[in-house]
C-alpha positions as CSV (number, residue, x, y, z in Angstrom):
1,X,-10.4,-1.9,-20.9
2,X,-7.1,-1.3,-20.1
3,X,-4.5,-3.8,-18.5
4,X,-3.2,-3.3,-14.8
5,X,0.4,-4.5,-14.1
6,X,0.5,-5.7,-10.8
7,X,4.3,-6.0,-9.0
8,X,3.2,-8.1,-6.4
9,X,4.5,-10.9,-3.6
10,X,5.4,-8.3,-0.9
11,X,3.7,-10.3,0.6
12,X,1.6,-12.5,-1.5
13,X,-1.2,-12.2,1.2
14,X,-1.7,-8.8,0.4
15,X,-1.2,-9.2,-3.2
16,X,-4.2,-12.0,-3.3
17,X,-6.2,-9.1,-1.8
18,X,-5.5,-6.7,-4.8
19,X,-6.6,-9.3,-7.4
20,X,-9.7,-10.1,-5.2
21,X,-10.3,-6.1,-5.0
22,X,-9.7,-5.4,-8.4
23,X,-12.2,-7.8,-9.9
24,X,-14.7,-7.3,-7.4
25,X,-14.3,-3.6,-8.3
26,X,-14.6,-4.2,-12.0
27,X,-17.6,-6.6,-11.4
28,X,-19.4,-3.8,-9.9
29,X,-18.7,-1.0,-12.2
30,X,-19.6,-3.1,-15.2
31,X,-21.9,-6.2,-14.1
32,X,-22.1,-9.7,-15.4
33,X,-19.2,-11.5,-16.2
34,X,-16.9,-8.9,-16.2
35,X,-13.5,-9.1,-14.6
36,X,-10.5,-7.1,-14.4
37,X,-7.5,-7.4,-17.1
38,X,-4.6,-8.1,-15.0
39,X,-0.7,-9.3,-15.4
40,X,0.8,-10.2,-12.2
41,X,4.8,-10.6,-11.4
42,X,5.2,-11.9,-8.2
43,X,8.7,-11.2,-6.7
44,X,10.8,-13.8,-4.0
45,X,9.9,-11.3,-1.0
46,X,12.6,-12.9,0.9
47,X,15.0,-11.4,-1.6
48,X,13.5,-8.1,-1.0
49,X,13.4,-8.1,2.7
50,X,16.9,-8.7,2.6
51,X,17.6,-5.9,0.8
52,X,15.5,-3.7,3.0
53,X,17.3,-4.9,6.1
54,X,20.8,-4.1,4.4
55,X,19.7,-0.9,2.9
56,X,20.4,-1.9,-0.4
57,X,17.5,-0.1,-2.0
58,X,18.9,0.3,-5.3
59,X,19.2,-3.2,-6.1
60,X,15.6,-3.8,-4.6
61,X,14.9,-1.2,-7.2
62,X,16.5,-3.0,-9.9
63,X,14.4,-6.2,-8.9
64,X,11.2,-4.4,-9.3
65,X,12.3,-2.0,-12.4
66,X,12.8,-5.4,-14.3
67,X,9.3,-6.5,-12.9
68,X,7.7,-3.6,-14.3
69,X,9.4,-3.8,-17.6
70,X,8.2,-7.3,-18.0
71,X,4.9,-6.3,-17.1
72,X,4.8,-3.6,-19.9
73,X,6.2,-6.3,-22.4
74,X,3.2,-8.5,-21.7
75,X,0.6,-5.7,-22.2
76,X,0.2,-3.7,-19.1
77,X,-1.2,-0.1,-19.5
78,X,-0.3,1.1,-16.3
79,X,1.6,-0.4,-13.0
80,X,1.0,-1.1,-9.4
81,X,3.8,-1.6,-6.7
82,X,1.3,-3.6,-4.4
83,X,3.2,-2.6,-1.3
84,X,3.6,1.1,0.4
85,X,7.5,0.4,1.6
86,X,8.4,-0.2,-1.8
87,X,7.5,2.9,-3.0
88,X,10.8,4.4,-1.8
89,X,11.9,3.1,-5.3
90,X,8.9,4.4,-6.9
91,X,10.5,6.9,-9.1
92,X,13.3,4.2,-10.1
93,X,10.7,1.7,-11.3
94,X,8.7,4.4,-13.0
95,X,11.7,5.5,-15.1
96,X,12.2,2.1,-16.3
97,X,9.0,1.9,-18.1
98,X,6.9,4.2,-20.7
99,X,3.5,3.3,-19.1
100,X,2.1,5.2,-16.3
101,X,3.1,3.8,-12.2
102,X,-0.1,4.4,-10.4
103,X,1.4,6.0,-7.1
104,X,-0.1,4.4,-3.8
105,X,0.6,7.6,-2.0
106,X,-1.5,9.7,-4.4
107,X,-4.2,7.6,-4.4
108,X,-4.4,7.6,-0.5
109,X,-3.9,11.1,0.0
110,X,-6.7,11.6,-2.6
111,X,-8.8,9.7,-0.3
112,X,-7.8,11.5,2.9
113,X,-8.6,15.0,1.5
114,X,-12.0,14.0,0.0
115,X,-12.9,13.2,3.5
116,X,-12.1,17.0,4.5
117,X,-9.2,15.5,6.7
118,X,-5.8,17.3,7.1
119,X,-4.2,15.6,10.1
120,X,-3.6,12.0,9.4
121,X,-1.7,9.2,11.5
122,X,0.1,6.9,9.6
123,X,0.9,3.2,10.3
124,X,2.9,0.8,8.2
125,X,6.5,-0.5,8.2
126,X,9.2,1.3,10.2
127,X,10.6,2.1,6.7
128,X,7.5,3.8,5.7
129,X,7.0,5.7,9.2
130,X,10.3,6.8,9.7
131,X,11.8,7.7,6.1
132,X,10.7,10.9,4.3
133,X,9.9,8.9,0.8
134,X,6.1,8.2,1.9
135,X,5.5,11.0,4.3
136,X,6.7,13.8,2.0
137,X,4.1,12.3,-0.9
138,X,1.3,12.9,1.6
139,X,2.5,16.3,2.7
140,X,2.7,17.3,-1.1
141,X,-1.0,16.9,-0.8
142,X,-1.2,19.1,2.0
143,X,-1.6,16.9,4.9
144,X,0.0,16.8,8.0
145,X,1.3,13.4,9.1
146,X,1.5,12.0,12.7
147,X,3.5,8.7,13.2
148,X,3.5,6.8,16.6
149,X,6.5,6.8,19.3
150,X,9.6,4.7,18.9
151,X,7.9,2.0,20.8
152,X,4.7,1.9,19.0
153,X,6.6,2.0,15.9
154,X,8.8,-1.0,16.7
155,X,5.5,-3.1,17.7
156,X,3.6,-2.0,14.4
157,X,6.5,-3.1,12.4
158,X,7.0,-6.3,14.3
159,X,3.6,-7.4,13.8
160,X,3.4,-6.9,10.1
161,X,6.9,-8.8,9.6
162,X,6.5,-11.5,12.1
163,X,3.1,-12.3,11.8
164,X,0.9,-10.6,8.9
165,X,3.5,-11.5,6.3
166,X,3.2,-15.0,7.3
167,X,-1.1,-14.9,7.0
168,X,-1.0,-14.7,11.1
169,X,-3.7,-12.8,12.5
170,X,-4.0,-12.6,16.3
171,X,-6.5,-10.8,18.4
172,X,-3.7,-9.4,20.7
173,X,-2.1,-7.8,18.2
174,X,-5.0,-6.1,16.9
175,X,-6.1,-4.8,20.5
176,X,-2.3,-3.7,20.3
177,X,-2.8,-1.7,17.2
178,X,-5.9,-0.7,18.5
179,X,-3.8,1.2,21.6
180,X,-1.4,2.9,19.1
181,X,-4.5,4.0,17.1
182,X,-5.9,5.5,20.4
183,X,-2.6,7.3,20.9
184,X,-2.4,8.6,17.5
185,X,-6.0,10.2,17.9
186,X,-4.9,11.6,21.1
187,X,-2.1,13.3,19.3
188,X,-4.6,15.2,16.9
189,X,-5.1,12.7,14.4
190,X,-8.3,12.8,12.4
191,X,-7.9,9.7,10.7
192,X,-5.4,7.0,10.3
193,X,-3.7,5.8,7.2
194,X,-3.2,1.8,7.0
195,X,0.0,2.5,5.2
196,X,1.1,-1.1,4.8
197,X,-1.0,-3.3,2.8
198,X,-0.8,-6.2,5.2
199,X,-2.3,-4.3,8.1
200,X,-6.0,-4.5,6.5
201,X,-6.0,-8.1,7.3
202,X,-5.9,-7.1,10.9
203,X,-7.7,-3.7,11.1
204,X,-10.9,-2.6,9.8
205,X,-13.1,0.6,10.5
206,X,-14.8,-0.8,13.3
207,X,-11.5,-1.2,15.2
208,X,-10.8,2.4,15.0
209,X,-12.6,5.7,16.6
210,X,-11.3,7.9,13.7
211,X,-11.7,6.9,9.8
212,X,-8.9,4.7,8.6
213,X,-7.8,4.4,5.2
214,X,-7.1,1.1,3.7
215,X,-4.3,1.5,1.2
216,X,-5.0,-1.9,-0.5
217,X,-8.6,-0.8,-1.2
218,X,-7.8,2.7,-2.2
219,X,-4.9,1.7,-4.7
220,X,-7.2,-1.0,-6.2
221,X,-10.0,1.8,-6.6
222,X,-7.6,4.1,-8.2
223,X,-6.5,1.4,-10.7
224,X,-9.9,0.4,-11.9
225,X,-11.0,4.1,-12.5
226,X,-7.6,4.6,-14.6
227,X,-8.2,1.1,-16.3
228,X,-12.1,1.6,-17.2
229,X,-11.3,5.5,-18.2
230,X,-11.9,6.2,-21.9
């Protein structure tokens, strides 16, 4: 089994989900007392969030690249950035190490295509929904990406940073997200990508009339497949 390197802490709430899922999936596939071989570098999210807000993405990338180097030195055979938004600096991180970086967008797009879906809604931080780094990765897989309108994007972003990243899960926010999903479906979305790892703390399949794609689980599944490949 290969060792999975995790760049986490953004937020630690979703990083804990990564750890749980990786171990559950390894146990499901191998049975018995098997668990995932993991190395975690957890960054201080406050520092990263300041860089995000200031648009200092290269500096944020330097922090994550340093984390990736540390993971490789600690024995990681592949690296995951455990957040959708910070895949904006995925190329910078990948260039810092000699082991593969498993891109979350690729894992997600593969799952969407496997369901026969081509028009997909995207929820995430404002950075993920409004900038091209993530949408272009999905489009490269032949997907048409639909994002919410400006008011809905602001709502989705606010709930992520002011609630979910702090471990706060509110029924009224779930209802608001369900309304956003309904509007995406009305705009033609055949499925919805939960393109922020925190959103899975709030929205599950039963909350949506169309398939949802939980990126934390999809990323973890792809990582376990890679770790167990011979």
